[in-house]
C-alpha positions, 0 to 999 in steps of 0.5 A: 713074153720075156720069161718065155724067151729066157726059157727058150734060151735056157732050153737051147743051151741045155740041148747044146750041152746034151749034144756036145758034152758039158766040158766042151760046152763050158770051154766054148762059153769061156772062149766066147767071153774071153774074145769079148773081153779082148774086143772090149779092151781094144775098143773101149777106153775109160777116163781116169776120172778118179785121178782127174777129180783128185787133181781138180780137188787139190787145186780147188783146195787152194784157189777157193780157200778162205785163206788163199782164194782172194789173194790168189784172185787179186794176184792173177787179175793184177798179173793179167792187167800188168801184162796188158798194160806193159805188153801194150806199151810197145805196140801202142807206141808203134801204132802211135808212131805210124798213125800220128808221126808218119800218116798224119804229116803225110795227110797234111802234106797231101791236103796242102798239095791238093789246095784244101782250105785250112778249115777243111784240112783241120776239121778232117785231119787234125780233128776227125783223123787224129781222134780215130788215130788216138783211139786205135793206137791206145785202145787196140793193143790192150784189148788184143792182149786182155781179151785173149788172156781173159778167155784163156782163164775162162777156158782153163776153168778158173773164172768160175772159181772167181765167181765162187769166191765172190758169190757171198759178197755179191749175194750180200749186196743183193746182186748175182754171183756171176756178176764177178765175171762181168765185173772182171770183163769190165776191166778190159772194156765196159761195153764187153762187160755189159754184153757179158751180163747175158750169163745172168738169168735174173732180169733184175740182177742183170740190170744191177750188173749193167748199171754198176759195170762202169765202176770197173776201170776199163783199159781206156782209163788205166793210162790216165790213172797210171800217168797222173799217179806217176806225175803227182803221187810218186812225187810226194814220196822219196824217189826210191819208193815212187814206183810203189806209191804210184802202183799202190794208188792205181790199185787203190782206185781199182779196189775202190771201184769194186767197193762202189760196185758193191755199195751201188748194187746194195743200194739199188737192190734195196730201192728201185730194184728190190727183190730176192737174190736168185738161187745160184747153183754154181757148177765148177767145171773141170780144169782143162787145157785152153784151146789157144788158137781158137781163143785168140781168133774168137777174142780178136774177132768177136770182142776186140774188133767189134768193140774197136769199131764201135769206138771209132764210130763214136770217136770220129765226131768227137774229134770234129767237135774238139777241133771246132770248139777250139777254132770257132771264135766269138770275138777274140775268145774260142768256144773252148776257152769260153766254156772253160771259163764257165766251168772253172767255178764249178770245177774249183768246188770239185777240186778240178778245173774247167779244162778237165770238165770240158775234156770229159764232156767232149771225150764222152765217145772215148776215154782214150782221148781225155789226156790228149784233149786236156793237154791241148786245152791247157796249152790253148788257155794258158798260152804256154808253148807246146802242141801243134795248134788249136784243136790238135790233140797231142801227148808227150813222150816225157812224163816230166814234160807232161807234168810241167804242162799240167802244173802250168795249168794250175794242177796240184796234188788235190787236182790229181787225186780228184781227177783219178777219182773222177776218172773212176766215177764218171759217165760211161763212154759212148760205146758203153752207153750204146751197148747198154741201150742195146742190151736193156732196150730202155732209155730210162735204164740207159739214162740211169746207168749214164748219169748215176756215176757222174752224180757220185763223182761230183759228190765224192770229189766235192767232199774230198776237196772240202775236207782237203781244204779244211785240213790243208 
């Protein structure tokens, strides 16, 4: 049938040629083709794919190279974290001033004028409100900066190159190459990093990524690391090098966390989560300009506000517990003081103390309130001046004044080093624990992900403390 149609067209063309003449027929055909070419030229636009591919290849030759890939990756991640930490200082200070220095006294005055009993005033305002205020002031600005920056790198097309660079290390450890992306997300928030593991198709490898994500220092732990490193690590070197020493210690802890992530992934893949590493065919997308405003909106709504709300929900009861244990007494001793005395022998074995251990127990809902809780409990048990009363969390503007309170509580360089290690190796916050359960639907694996880091923290700090005392 098709051949018959072609023959009919040829026959019609020959008839037309016979009727109008060969020359006119050829001119007519050329005119039709010329008009068609003009129409195509005006309506069809070809992308210059050759130049684009050449441009992408030039960049990839650098960012995925064996020589420059890793240094550039660490440089970009360090820049993002630096912008997050430095950029968050100012809005955090403004929020802290508003919520703690202005709203808190206003609420206290309002409660006094309303004639609220002291215990209800303290429970609601000094306990519940202050915990929520600390979480909002400390947690909101870093997330509002980190998540948009992270998403912009993702839109630009760089993050798949990070996964490409780290694919071999994760494969050797029995994990999935895409875990590099969830690990990076964990540096902003471990709960968001756990949710990001949805990009991993293999259930076994996704579970490994979920369990080990806590080894990425989240934004709630960066302030603790920086403060302790500044007070104690920077003090052991000449003042001209204190900043470099402090920064090096913090970066060292973050890199150590990545090492523990690889080690734990390998151990899990060889024991309870045995299996073959799935094939990872990574398609490197083309570089493209990020969609700036859409990225900002998506990051703030889908990531920052949802995670912040979960943290607030868990922080409120934590503040209530902190106030209660500091103000309920058995005889002349508060529950907090009694618990600290009980924890002190175990804390000594770990190179820590009872105050630190209790602070990490009551601050499970949010890492952001660890330092304010430690300061409040230190003042409570030592009786030194400072703070605004039992159960009232506080921080000081002066780093040296904070160091004076900690040293009065018996802190040494060993205490500081082991606190930095324990800040890395301890249970996830309540928000992350809840997210792990939501993602795994398993109490068993939620318990494993929550308890395993604590056990590792106990073992590491115990070994460091014993070695330190052996050679001190």
